[in-house]
C-alpha positions, 0 to 999 in steps of 0.5 A: 500500500502506498502512503501519500501526503500532499500540501495545499493552501486554503484561502484564509477568508474561506476556511469556515466554508471549506470546513463546512463543505467537508462536513457534508461531502456529497455521497457520490463523491465519497463513493467515487473515492472509495471505488477508485482506490482512495483509502484512509483519506484524511485532510488536516487544516491549520488556521493559516490555511495550510492543508495537509492531505493523507491517503493510502492507495495501491497506485496513486497515479491510477487512483487519480486517473480513475477519479479523473474519469468520474463526473462527480470529480469534475463537479467537485473540483470546480466547486473547490477550486476557488477555495485555494491559493497559488493553484494553477488548475484544479485542486486535484491536479495540485496534489503533488506527493511529498517524499516519505523520509521515515515510517514507523511500521 
């Protein structure tokens, strides 16, 4: 299982709305994530807007590609894009994995 961690930056003036949107993620989005191989997916948000994402998957590139092919992902990314700073394109395209340097098994 591949562990993936990434960083994004949420606009500080949209933090509360971002939290609210993620307290009620669309059921079809949740289903699509599960069906395309996203496991233990978590988002952590700091008050300055730093967003840390973590997930586990067999193949991150394949999981991203599978989500790319879903209709719900296109809708979700369009809705979420205005929440982010320093992002060229969709939020899911800005999810560049960090290099793992240590893991306690």
